[in-house]
C-alpha positions as CSV (number, residue, x, y, z in Angstrom):
1,M,-2.6,2.2,7.6
2,V,-0.7,4.8,5.6
3,N,-2.3,7.8,4.0
4,I,-2.1,7.5,0.2
5,Y,-2.1,11.1,-0.9
6,M,-1.8,13.4,2.1
7,G,1.2,14.3,4.2
8,R,5.0,13.9,4.2
9,N,4.8,10.2,5.0
10,S,2.1,9.3,2.5
11,C,2.7,6.8,-0.3
12,Y,2.7,9.6,-2.8
13,A,5.4,11.5,-0.9
14,V,7.6,8.5,-0.6
15,N,7.1,7.0,-4.0
16,E,6.2,10.0,-6.3
17,G,8.0,12.9,-4.7
18,M,4.8,14.9,-4.1
19,Y,1.9,15.0,-1.7
20,V,-1.3,16.9,-0.7
21,T,-0.7,19.3,2.2
22,S,-2.0,18.1,5.5
23,G,-5.1,19.6,7.0
24,P,-8.8,19.6,6.8
25,M,-10.4,18.4,3.6
26,D,-11.3,21.8,2.3
27,L,-12.0,22.7,-1.4
28,G,-8.3,23.1,-2.1
29,R,-7.3,19.7,-0.7
30,V,-10.3,18.1,-2.5
31,A,-9.0,19.6,-5.8
32,A,-5.5,18.4,-5.1
33,H,-6.7,14.9,-4.4
34,L,-8.8,14.9,-7.6
35,F,-5.8,16.1,-9.5
36,L,-3.8,13.1,-8.3
37,H,-6.8,10.7,-8.7
38,L,-7.0,11.7,-12.4
39,R,-3.3,11.2,-12.7
40,D,-3.6,7.7,-11.3
41,L,-6.6,6.9,-13.6
42,R,-4.7,8.0,-16.7
43,R,-1.7,5.8,-15.9
44,G,-3.9,2.9,-14.7
45,W,-2.5,2.3,-11.3
46,T,-2.3,3.8,-7.8
47,Y,-1.4,2.7,-4.3
48,D,-3.3,0.9,-1.5
49,H,-2.9,1.9,2.2
50,E,0.3,-0.3,2.4
51,C,1.8,1.6,-0.5
52,N,1.5,-1.4,-2.9
53,R,0.7,-0.7,-6.5
54,I,-2.8,-1.6,-7.4
55,A,-4.9,-1.1,-10.5
56,M,-6.8,2.3,-10.7
57,D,-10.0,1.8,-12.7
58,R,-13.0,4.0,-13.1
59,G,-14.8,2.4,-10.1
60,L,-12.0,3.0,-7.7
61,F,-11.5,6.5,-9.1
62,E,-15.2,7.3,-8.4
63,A,-15.1,5.7,-5.0
64,R,-12.0,7.6,-3.8
65,S,-13.3,10.8,-5.3
66,K,-16.8,10.6,-3.6
67,Y,-15.1,9.7,-0.3
68,L,-13.5,13.2,-0.3
69,A,-17.0,14.7,0.1
70,R,-17.7,12.4,3.1
71,I,-14.5,13.4,4.8
72,C,-15.3,17.1,4.2
73,R,-18.8,16.6,5.7
74,D,-17.5,14.6,8.7
75,Q,-15.1,17.4,9.4
76,G,-17.9,19.9,9.4
77,L,-16.3,22.3,6.8
78,D,-18.2,25.1,5.1
79,D,-17.3,24.5,1.5
80,C,-18.5,20.9,1.2
81,D,-21.3,21.8,-1.2
82,D,-18.8,23.3,-3.6
83,A,-16.6,20.3,-3.1
84,E,-19.4,17.9,-4.0
85,V,-20.2,19.9,-7.2
86,L,-16.6,19.8,-8.2
87,I,-16.4,16.0,-7.5
88,R,-19.5,15.3,-9.6
89,D,-18.1,17.5,-12.4
90,V,-14.8,15.7,-12.4
91,I,-16.4,12.3,-12.3
92,M,-18.5,13.2,-15.3
93,T,-15.9,14.9,-17.4
94,L,-12.7,13.3,-16.2
95,R,-11.2,16.8,-16.2
96,L,-10.4,19.3,-13.5
97,P,-11.6,22.8,-14.4
98,G,-8.8,25.4,-14.7
99,W,-9.7,27.2,-11.5
100,A,-9.6,23.9,-9.6
101,E,-6.3,22.9,-11.1
102,D,-4.8,26.2,-9.9
103,L,-6.2,25.5,-6.5
104,A,-4.9,21.9,-6.6
105,L,-1.4,22.9,-7.5
106,R,-1.3,25.3,-4.5
107,N,-2.1,22.3,-2.2
108,I,0.4,19.9,-3.7
109,V,4.0,19.9,-2.3
110,R,6.9,18.6,-4.4
111,V,9.6,16.9,-2.4
112,R,13.1,17.8,-3.3
113,S,15.4,14.9,-4.1
114,I,18.7,14.7,-2.2
115,S,20.4,15.3,-5.6
116,D,18.3,18.4,-6.5
117,F,20.7,21.3,-6.6
118,S,18.2,23.8,-8.0
119,F,17.5,25.6,-4.7
């Protein structure tokens, strides 16, 4: 089973050229996942754990978003209460607050293409 959003070998890294940094599901990584969940919801599709395209509807968006809080709690991190508040807010408004977007972008890595000569 492949990770969808997190890590260099995730579906997002391979197919989208970006991924959430690996590590514990802290507030920054929660924000990064929510950023990509919202992206998937807007375009109407995402990936399953075999990297196949599947429909992204509101129900899947909410389920994946709420699962982030469970991962945070299972890992015993300190900022899970803040993560849960953010998740509830994003589910209600379908928007990531500005402070969380800044945090998200710090936890998303863009993969350079082999033809990218901008470095």
